[in-house]
C-alpha distance (Angstrom), angle and dihedral (degrees) to the residues before:
residue distance angle dihedral
X1 . . .
X2 3.79 . .
X3 3.78 114.9 .
X4 3.81 118.6 -146.9
X5 3.79 93.5 -134.9
X6 3.78 132.7 7.1
X7 3.78 114.2 -179.5
X8 3.81 99.9 -150.9
X9 3.80 92.0 41.7
X10 3.80 87.2 58.8
X11 3.80 89.7 50.3
X12 3.79 90.4 53.0
X13 3.80 88.9 50.0
X14 3.80 89.2 56.9
X15 3.82 91.6 57.5
X16 3.80 93.8 45.6
X17 3.80 99.4 -100.2
X18 3.80 96.0 110.1
X19 3.84 94.5 126.3
X20 3.81 92.4 53.6
X21 3.82 92.7 44.4
X22 3.80 94.1 50.0
X23 3.80 92.7 43.5
X24 3.81 96.5 46.0
X25 3.83 110.5 25.0
X26 3.80 89.2 148.6
X27 3.82 89.2 61.9
X28 3.79 92.2 48.6
X29 3.79 92.6 50.1
X30 3.80 92.3 43.0
X31 3.80 85.8 60.0
X32 3.81 88.8 48.3
X33 3.82 91.8 52.2
X34 3.81 92.3 46.9
X35 3.80 91.2 48.0
X36 3.81 91.9 50.2
X37 3.81 91.6 50.0
X38 3.81 93.2 47.3
X39 3.80 92.0 48.8
X40 3.81 92.0 47.0
X41 3.81 91.1 48.2
X42 3.80 92.2 48.1
X43 3.81 92.1 49.7
X44 3.81 92.3 46.4
X45 3.81 93.6 49.5
X46 3.79 98.0 39.3
X47 3.79 96.4 92.2
X48 3.79 108.4 18.1
X49 3.79 111.0 -174.3
X50 3.79 137.8 173.2
X51 3.80 87.9 -113.0
X52 3.81 100.5 49.9
X53 3.78 123.5 -141.3
X54 3.80 120.2 -130.5
X55 3.80 96.8 -86.4
X56 3.80 94.3 44.5
X57 3.80 90.8 45.8
X58 3.81 91.5 50.4
X59 3.80 93.5 51.6
X60 3.81 92.6 44.4
X61 3.80 90.3 54.1
X62 3.81 92.4 47.6
X63 3.81 96.1 46.6
X64 3.82 95.2 41.8
X65 3.82 90.5 49.7
X66 3.80 91.3 51.8
X67 3.81 90.5 45.9
X68 3.81 93.8 50.0
X69 3.79 91.2 48.9
X70 3.80 91.0 49.8
X71 3.80 94.2 49.0
X72 3.79 90.6 49.0
X73 3.80 90.2 55.7
X74 3.81 103.1 33.4
X75 3.81 101.8 26.3
X76 3.79 124.9 -130.0
X77 3.79 88.7 -54.7
X78 3.79 90.5 70.3
X79 3.79 97.1 52.5
X80 3.81 92.3 97.6
X81 3.82 88.7 62.7
X82 3.81 91.3 65.1
X83 3.85 96.8 99.0
X84 3.80 93.5 56.9
X85 3.81 96.7 38.1
X86 3.81 93.7 46.0
X87 3.80 91.2 46.7
X88 3.80 90.6 51.9
X89 3.80 92.3 49.9
X90 3.81 97.0 44.8
X91 3.81 94.5 42.8
X92 3.81 93.6 48.8
X93 3.80 92.8 44.4
X94 3.81 94.7 49.7
X95 3.81 89.9 41.5
X96 3.80 89.0 54.7
X97 3.78 94.4 42.8
X98 3.79 97.5 48.8
X99 3.79 90.5 68.3
X100 3.81 89.3 71.1
X101 3.81 90.4 66.0
X102 3.83 111.9 90.3
X103 3.79 110.6 -111.3
X104 3.81 93.2 23.0
X105 3.81 129.9 105.3
X106 3.83 122.5 -149.7
X107 3.82 107.0 -125.2
X108 3.81 88.5 -152.1
X109 3.83 88.4 67.1
X110 3.81 86.4 73.5
X111 3.79 119.2 81.0
X112 3.82 89.2 -142.4
X113 3.81 91.4 64.0
X114 3.79 95.7 44.7
X115 3.80 91.5 46.1
X116 3.81 91.8 51.8
X117 3.83 90.8 50.8
X118 3.81 91.1 47.1
X119 3.81 92.0 50.1
X120 3.81 91.5 51.3
X121 3.81 91.1 52.2
X122 3.81 96.7 44.9
X123 3.81 95.6 43.1
X124 3.81 91.3 47.8
X125 3.82 88.8 49.6
X126 3.80 88.6 63.9
X127 3.81 91.6 43.3
X128 3.81 86.9 57.5
X129 3.80 91.2 47.8
X130 3.80 92.5 52.2
X131 3.82 91.4 44.3
X132 3.82 92.1 54.9
X133 3.80 101.7 35.3
X134 3.78 107.7 18.8
X135 3.80 113.4 -159.9
X136 3.82 89.5 -10.8
X137 3.80 88.5 72.1
X138 3.80 85.6 87.1
X139 3.82 86.7 75.2
X140 3.80 88.3 73.4
X141 3.80 86.4 68.8
X142 3.81 100.0 41.5
X143 3.80 105.0 64.3
X144 3.82 128.8 -138.8
X145 3.85 97.0 -74.5
X146 3.79 116.1 66.4
X147 3.82 97.4 -151.3
X148 3.81 90.8 55.6
X149 3.81 93.1 48.9
X150 3.85 97.1 105.5
X151 3.81 91.5 53.0
X152 3.81 94.3 42.7
X153 3.80 90.0 47.6
X154 3.81 91.7 56.4
X155 3.80 91.8 46.1
X156 3.82 91.2 49.9
X157 3.82 92.0 49.6
X158 3.80 90.4 51.2
X159 3.81 89.6 46.8
X160 3.80 92.7 52.8
X161 3.80 91.7 47.7
X162 3.81 87.7 49.5
X163 3.81 88.4 57.2
X164 3.80 88.7 63.2
X165 3.80 91.6 50.1
X166 3.80 92.2 44.9
X167 3.81 95.1 51.4
X168 3.80 92.1 42.0
X169 3.80 101.9 47.7
X170 3.80 98.3 36.2
X171 3.79 93.0 58.6
X172 3.80 95.6 35.9
X173 3.81 94.1 47.4
X174 3.78 95.3 50.2
X175 3.78 95.8 45.6
X176 3.80 95.3 43.4
X177 3.80 89.8 47.2
X178 3.78 90.1 53.2
X179 3.80 90.9 49.9
X180 3.81 91.5 50.8
X181 3.81 92.7 49.7
X182 3.80 90.7 49.7
X183 3.81 91.5 48.9
X184 3.81 91.7 50.8
X185 3.80 91.9 49.4
X186 3.79 91.5 48.2
X187 3.80 89.8 52.1
X188 3.80 97.4 44.8
X189 3.79 106.0 33.5
X190 3.78 109.5 23.0
X191 3.76 136.8 -90.7
X192 3.79 101.4 -83.3
X193 3.81 125.6 35.7
X194 3.80 102.9 21.8
X195 3.84 99.3 61.5
X196 3.81 95.0 44.8
X197 3.84 96.4 92.9
X198 3.81 90.6 48.5
X199 3.80 90.8 46.5
X200 3.81 90.2 52.1
X201 3.79 89.4 49.5
X202 3.82 87.4 46.8
X203 3.81 90.9 65.4
X204 3.80 89.3 56.3
X205 3.82 92.1 45.2
X206 3.83 90.8 48.6
X207 3.80 91.0 54.9
X208 3.81 96.1 42.5
X209 3.81 93.7 49.6
X210 3.81 92.1 47.7
X211 3.80 90.6 47.5
X212 3.83 93.1 49.0
X213 3.82 90.8 49.7
X214 3.81 89.9 48.3
X215 3.82 93.4 45.5
X216 3.81 93.9 50.1
X217 3.80 89.4 47.4
X218 3.80 94.2 56.2
X219 3.82 90.5 43.7
X220 3.81 88.9 56.2
X221 3.82 91.1 45.6
X222 3.80 91.4 50.3
X223 3.79 92.1 48.7
X224 3.79 90.5 53.3
X225 3.82 91.3 51.7
X226 3.80 93.8 51.2
X227 3.76 123.0 87.4
X228 3.79 117.6 -103.2
X229 3.79 116.1 -100.1
């Protein structure tokens, strides 16, 4: 979907990278999201005090909430997974949310971005499984009955590949759908009042989609840590 005006794409045009910017706006705005998060993190952690300032307090609340939710679902054993899980949630949420800003494109509205996030989660799921169980992790794919192992193995492989498709298309479909609805409203009813209800709903959608991606991720991580049945 061609956007009428993308601020950072125009900046790239000014430095002679217009072809790259028009071809890969999701990459450009992924860099924007990452830069915003790094700057915010640097500002929040610059002067850490016992009595936190507003930015430090905000980040402490966000991170501690994510951590508490993770521990409730994975147990204390899953606490070490917080950096990856929290990064996934915050990146996806901000990536979703940034599309509500005029002149910005949500990188999560591109299937390339959602696929890359899904691959990170699914590959790391198996890294966790190997870390906890070693070679015995293969039992997760073999089932409880030995003579059905070849069939169960194929079903499990298909199921794990389906996880990639599920994470990818759920997030991509919702965010691209939201972008299309906004574009139609802009075209039919003007640039200001008409899209406001959809933009307000977009904040809710941005959070829900990030939370679902995060929740499924920690479910997969927890399953990899558990012993095969």
